[in-house]
C-alpha positions as a Markdown table, in Angstrom:
| # | Residue | x | y | z |
|---|---|---|---|---|
| 1 | Unk | 46.3 | 130.8 | 63.6 |
| 2 | Unk | 46.8 | 133.8 | 66.0 |
| 3 | Unk | 45.3 | 136.4 | 63.6 |
| 4 | Unk | 41.8 | 137.7 | 64.1 |
| 5 | Unk | 39.7 | 136.5 | 61.2 |
| 6 | Unk | 36.2 | 136.6 | 59.8 |
| 7 | Unk | 34.4 | 133.6 | 58.6 |
| 8 | Unk | 32.2 | 132.9 | 55.6 |
| 9 | Unk | 30.1 | 129.8 | 55.2 |
| 10 | Unk | 28.6 | 128.8 | 51.9 |
| 11 | Unk | 26.6 | 125.9 | 50.6 |
| 12 | Unk | 26.2 | 124.2 | 47.2 |
| 13 | Unk | 24.4 | 121.0 | 46.1 |
| 14 | Unk | 26.0 | 118.4 | 43.9 |
| 15 | Unk | 24.2 | 116.3 | 41.4 |
| 16 | Unk | 22.7 | 113.2 | 43.0 |
| 17 | Unk | 24.9 | 110.7 | 41.2 |
| 18 | Unk | 27.3 | 108.6 | 43.4 |
| 19 | Unk | 29.8 | 108.2 | 40.6 |
| 20 | Unk | 30.0 | 112.0 | 40.0 |
| 21 | Unk | 30.3 | 112.6 | 43.7 |
| 22 | Unk | 33.1 | 110.1 | 44.0 |
| 23 | Unk | 34.9 | 111.8 | 41.1 |
| 24 | Unk | 34.3 | 115.3 | 42.6 |
| 25 | Unk | 35.8 | 114.2 | 45.8 |
| 26 | Unk | 38.8 | 112.8 | 43.9 |
| 27 | Unk | 39.5 | 116.2 | 42.2 |
| 28 | Unk | 39.5 | 117.9 | 45.6 |
| 29 | Unk | 42.1 | 115.5 | 47.1 |
| 30 | Unk | 45.8 | 116.4 | 47.6 |
| 31 | Unk | 46.7 | 113.9 | 44.9 |
| 32 | Unk | 44.5 | 115.3 | 42.1 |
| 33 | Unk | 43.9 | 119.0 | 43.0 |
| 34 | Unk | 44.9 | 121.7 | 40.6 |
| 35 | Unk | 47.8 | 123.5 | 42.3 |
| 36 | Unk | 46.9 | 126.8 | 40.5 |
| 37 | Unk | 43.5 | 126.8 | 42.2 |
| 38 | Unk | 44.9 | 126.4 | 45.7 |
| 39 | Unk | 47.5 | 129.0 | 44.9 |
| 40 | Unk | 44.8 | 131.4 | 43.6 |
| 41 | Unk | 42.7 | 130.9 | 46.7 |
| 42 | Unk | 45.7 | 131.9 | 48.9 |
| 43 | Unk | 46.7 | 134.8 | 46.5 |
| 44 | Unk | 43.4 | 136.6 | 47.0 |
| 45 | Unk | 43.9 | 136.6 | 50.8 |
| 46 | Unk | 42.0 | 133.5 | 52.0 |
| 47 | Unk | 43.7 | 132.0 | 55.0 |
| 48 | Unk | 41.9 | 128.7 | 55.2 |
| 49 | Unk | 39.2 | 126.9 | 53.3 |
| 50 | Unk | 37.4 | 123.7 | 54.2 |
| 51 | Unk | 34.7 | 121.8 | 52.4 |
| 52 | Unk | 32.4 | 119.3 | 54.1 |
| 53 | Unk | 30.0 | 116.9 | 52.4 |
| 54 | Unk | 26.9 | 115.1 | 53.5 |
| 55 | Unk | 25.1 | 113.2 | 50.7 |
| 56 | Unk | 24.9 | 115.8 | 47.9 |
| 57 | Unk | 25.2 | 118.9 | 50.2 |
| 58 | Unk | 28.5 | 120.7 | 50.4 |
| 59 | Unk | 29.3 | 123.3 | 53.1 |
| 60 | Unk | 32.4 | 125.5 | 52.6 |
| 61 | Unk | 34.0 | 127.4 | 55.4 |
| 62 | Unk | 36.4 | 130.2 | 54.5 |
| 63 | Unk | 38.5 | 132.1 | 57.0 |
| 64 | Unk | 40.0 | 135.5 | 55.9 |
| 65 | Unk | 41.6 | 138.5 | 57.5 |
| 66 | Unk | 39.3 | 141.2 | 59.1 |
| 67 | Unk | 40.0 | 143.6 | 56.2 |
| 68 | Unk | 39.0 | 141.0 | 53.6 |
| 69 | Unk | 36.4 | 142.0 | 51.0 |
| 70 | Unk | 34.6 | 139.0 | 49.6 |
| 71 | Unk | 33.4 | 140.5 | 46.3 |
| 72 | Unk | 36.8 | 142.1 | 45.5 |
| 73 | Unk | 38.5 | 138.8 | 46.2 |
| 74 | Unk | 36.1 | 136.7 | 44.1 |
| 75 | Unk | 36.4 | 139.2 | 41.2 |
| 76 | Unk | 40.2 | 138.8 | 41.4 |
| 77 | Unk | 40.1 | 135.0 | 41.8 |
| 78 | Unk | 38.0 | 134.8 | 38.6 |
| 79 | Unk | 40.9 | 136.3 | 36.6 |
| 80 | Unk | 43.6 | 134.0 | 37.9 |
| 81 | Unk | 45.2 | 131.2 | 35.9 |
| 82 | Unk | 43.0 | 128.2 | 35.3 |
| 83 | Unk | 40.2 | 129.4 | 37.5 |
| 84 | Unk | 37.7 | 129.7 | 34.6 |
| 85 | Unk | 38.8 | 126.3 | 33.4 |
| 86 | Unk | 38.3 | 124.8 | 36.9 |
| 87 | Unk | 34.8 | 126.3 | 37.2 |
| 88 | Unk | 33.8 | 124.8 | 33.8 |
| 89 | Unk | 35.4 | 121.5 | 34.8 |
| 90 | Unk | 33.6 | 121.1 | 38.2 |
| 91 | Unk | 30.2 | 122.4 | 36.7 |
| 92 | Unk | 29.4 | 118.8 | 35.6 |
| 93 | Unk | 29.3 | 117.7 | 39.2 |
| 94 | Unk | 27.3 | 120.6 | 40.6 |
| 95 | Unk | 23.6 | 121.1 | 40.6 |
| 96 | Unk | 23.6 | 124.6 | 39.2 |
| 97 | Unk | 23.9 | 126.3 | 35.8 |
| 98 | Unk | 27.1 | 125.3 | 34.0 |
| 99 | Unk | 27.9 | 128.9 | 33.1 |
| 100 | Unk | 27.6 | 130.1 | 36.7 |
| 101 | Unk | 30.7 | 131.7 | 38.3 |
| 102 | Unk | 32.0 | 130.3 | 41.6 |
| 103 | Unk | 30.4 | 133.2 | 43.5 |
| 104 | Unk | 27.0 | 132.4 | 41.8 |
| 105 | Unk | 27.2 | 128.7 | 42.6 |
| 106 | Unk | 28.1 | 128.9 | 46.2 |
| 107 | Unk | 25.3 | 130.4 | 48.3 |
| 108 | Unk | 26.3 | 132.4 | 51.3 |
| 109 | Unk | 24.8 | 131.1 | 54.5 |
| 110 | Unk | 23.7 | 133.3 | 57.4 |
| 111 | Unk | 24.8 | 132.5 | 60.9 |
| 112 | Unk | 21.7 | 132.2 | 63.1 |
| 113 | Unk | 23.3 | 130.9 | 66.3 |
| 114 | Unk | 26.6 | 130.8 | 68.0 |
| 115 | Unk | 27.7 | 129.9 | 71.5 |
| 116 | Unk | 29.2 | 132.9 | 73.3 |
């Protein structure tokens, strides 16, 4: 990627149930993902998104163009096909309110160090 970007890092905790975590991982795999969700992420201007897991803790890294506005993009994403259905579906895995929006579930992290 040769474009200058800005990065967002968020965290979310899953329910402490190995079977649910295994299933959550499955639904994020290339074989089982919902194409409309990946398409929607790209449609709102996100260039790259990665999710890392350690135990029940998820960390999501999002790269976007410099002119990207997070709240505008999340508001638009919430209106795209199957997004509300996806949020309701994955809520059973996540350790947060089932009615929470994606932007309410994922907590924005603050960068406190970087190597110059």
